[in-house]
C-alpha positions in Angstrom: 57.7 288.0 197.8 55.9 287.7 201.0 55.1 284.4 202.7 51.3 284.9 202.1 51.8 285.4 198.4 53.9 282.2 198.0 51.5 280.1 200.0 48.6 281.4 197.8 50.4 280.4 194.6 51.1 276.9 195.8 47.5 276.4 196.9 46.3 277.5 193.4 48.7 275.1 191.7 47.5 272.2 193.7 43.8 273.1 193.3 44.1 274.1 189.7 47.2 272.4 188.2 48.5 273.4 184.9 48.8 271.3 181.8 52.5 270.6 182.2 52.1 269.5 185.8 49.4 267.1 184.9 51.5 265.5 182.1 54.5 265.1 184.5 52.3 263.5 187.2 50.9 260.9 184.7 54.4 260.0 183.4 55.6 259.5 187.0 52.6 257.2 187.8 53.2 255.1 184.6 56.9 254.7 185.4 56.2 253.6 189.0 53.7 251.0 187.9 56.1 249.6 185.3 58.8 249.3 187.9 56.6 247.4 190.3 55.5 245.0 187.5 59.1 244.3 186.5 60.1 243.4 190.0 57.2 241.0 190.4 57.9 239.3 187.1 61.5 238.9 187.9 60.7 237.4 191.3 58.2 234.9 189.8 60.6 233.8 187.1 63.5 233.0 189.4 62.6 231.4 192.7 66.3 231.4 193.7 67.0 235.0 192.9 66.8 236.0 196.5 68.8 233.2 198.0 72.3 233.6 199.3 75.3 231.9 197.8 75.5 229.3 200.5 71.8 228.6 200.1 72.2 228.2 196.3 75.2 225.8 196.8 73.1 223.7 199.3 70.2 223.6 196.8 72.5 222.5 194.0 74.0 219.8 196.1 70.5 218.5 197.0 69.6 218.4 193.3 72.8 216.5 192.5 72.2 214.0 195.3 68.6 213.4 194.1 70.0 212.9 190.5 72.5 210.3 191.8 69.8 208.4 193.7 67.6 208.3 190.6 70.5 207.0 188.5 71.3 204.4 191.1 67.6 203.3 191.2 67.6 203.0 187.4 70.8 200.9 187.5 69.4 198.6 190.2 66.2 198.1 188.2 68.1 197.3 185.1 70.3 194.9 187.0 67.2 193.2 188.4 65.7 192.9 185.0 68.8 191.4 183.5 69.1 189.0 186.4 65.5 187.8 186.0 66.0 187.4 182.3 69.2 185.5 182.8 67.6 183.4 185.5 64.6 182.6 183.3 67.0 181.6 180.4 69.0 179.3 182.8 65.8 177.8 184.1 64.5 177.1 180.6 67.8 175.6 179.5 67.9 173.4 182.6 64.4 172.2 182.1 65.1 171.4 178.4 68.2 169.5 179.4 66.4 167.6 182.1 63.6 166.7 179.7 66.1 165.5 177.1 67.9 163.4 179.7 64.5 162.0 180.9 63.6 161.0 177.4 67.0 159.4 176.8 66.8 157.4 180.0 63.2 156.4 179.3 64.2 155.0 175.9 67.2 153.2 177.4 65.1 151.8 180.2 62.4 150.7 177.9 59.7 152.8 179.5 59.2 155.0 176.4 58.4 154.0 172.8 60.9 155.0 170.1 61.2 155.3 166.4 64.0 156.2 164.0 66.5 154.8 161.5 67.8 151.3 162.1 67.5 147.7 161.1 64.9 144.9 161.0 66.8 141.7 161.4 65.2 138.3 160.8 67.0 135.2 162.1 65.8 131.8 160.9 67.3 128.6 162.3 66.1 125.0 162.1 63.9 123.9 165.0 64.3 127.3 166.6 67.7 126.1 167.8 69.8 129.2 168.4 72.6 129.4 170.9 72.0 131.9 173.7 75.6 132.8 173.8 75.6 133.5 170.1 72.5 135.7 170.5 74.0 137.6 173.4 77.1 138.2 171.3 74.9 139.6 168.5 73.2 142.0 170.9 76.5 143.1 172.3 77.8 143.8 168.8 74.7 145.9 168.1 75.1 147.9 171.3 78.8 148.5 170.5 77.7 149.8 167.1 75.4 152.4 168.8 72.0 150.6 169.1 69.7 152.7 171.2 66.6 150.5 171.4 66.0 146.8 170.7 62.9 144.8 170.4 62.4 141.0 169.8 59.4 139.6 167.9 57.3 142.7 168.5 56.7 141.4 172.1 59.8 141.9 174.3 61.8 145.1 174.9 65.5 144.4 175.4 67.2 146.5 178.1 70.2 146.0 180.4 68.2 143.8 182.8 66.8 141.5 180.1 67.4 137.8 180.7 68.1 135.2 178.1 67.8 131.5 178.8 67.6 128.3 176.7 64.1 126.9 176.5 62.5 123.9 174.8 61.7 124.9 171.2 63.2 128.4 171.4 64.8 131.0 173.7 63.3 132.3 176.9 63.6 136.1 176.9 62.4 137.7 180.1 60.0 134.8 180.8 58.6 134.7 177.3 59.6 131.8 175.0 60.4 133.1 171.5 60.7 130.8 168.5 62.2 131.0 165.0 62.0 133.2 163.0 63.4 135.7 165.5 62.7 139.2 164.5 64.9 141.9 165.9 64.0 145.6 165.5 67.0 147.9 166.4 67.2 151.7 166.3 70.6 153.2 165.4 72.8 154.2 162.5 71.8 151.6 159.8 75.2 151.4 158.2 77.1 151.0 161.4 74.7 148.3 162.6 74.9 146.5 159.3 78.7 146.5 159.4 78.7 145.1 162.9 76.3 142.3 162.0 78.2 141.3 158.8 81.7 141.7 160.2 83.7 138.6 159.2 83.4 136.1 162.0 80.5 138.1 163.5 76.8 137.4 164.1 75.8 136.6 160.5 78.7 134.1 160.0 78.1 132.4 163.4 74.4 131.9 162.6 75.4 130.4 159.2 77.6 127.9 161.0 74.5 126.7 162.8 72.8 126.3 159.4 70.8 129.4 160.0 70.1 132.5 157.9 70.1 136.2 158.7 68.2 138.8 156.7 69.0 142.4 157.3 66.8 145.3 156.1 67.6 148.9 156.6 64.9 151.4 157.3 64.7 155.1 158.1 61.7 154.6 160.5 62.0 151.5 162.7 59.4 151.4 165.4 60.0 150.0 168.9 56.7 150.1 170.8 56.9 147.5 173.5 57.3 149.0 176.9 58.7 147.7 180.2 57.1 148.4 183.5 59.1 150.4 186.0 60.2 148.2 188.9 60.9 150.2 192.0 64.1 149.4 193.8 63.7 147.0 196.7 66.8 148.0 198.7 68.3 151.1 197.2 67.2 154.6 198.3 68.0 158.0 196.9 71.2 159.4 198.3 71.5 162.9 199.8 73.5 165.4 197.8 76.8 166.6 199.3 
């Protein structure tokens, strides 16, 4: 076959392709498009597909470091939360304890009113003659039995600093002259206080020797309402903590 004849056949095939040639061309085009699409999908699904092993290891180390920092941040926040909660609990407990102590000291110092179980003691003696020493012994017996608050004749609160002196027609209690019958309201355990008053050779027996009489009435709600004024110290000053 001559060169001119071959060139003519090729030209006719390109200008007027046969049916088989057209089908083959279409299949090749479809396969090419599919291959390109697959490559693009694979690339978009895996951002690390093109990285080297060293780059992948570095990326993994970075992710692990970030995870550790996040875990540490969470642990720090939880510790802070627990610390604040514990601190609040301690503060609340300290405040409650301080308030309880303040109330207790206020009752003992006579600056707060009080009520509770106890006794109402009535002492009757001729001509209001009652030995000061005998009365002080009675008060001491009540305190030893757990007396927490004591009041005389609904007018004088008895505390550690209360003074007792003999006076004409009665007894001078903190500058106020009290006369018979002497009424003593005392808060504490009623049974313990009664036992202390009636102990053989105790307050009740001593008053009887002076021709007096003691009446003891137990109650579950004795009221002590007389208050003392707070006297600031004249010489003492608060000390500095060590």
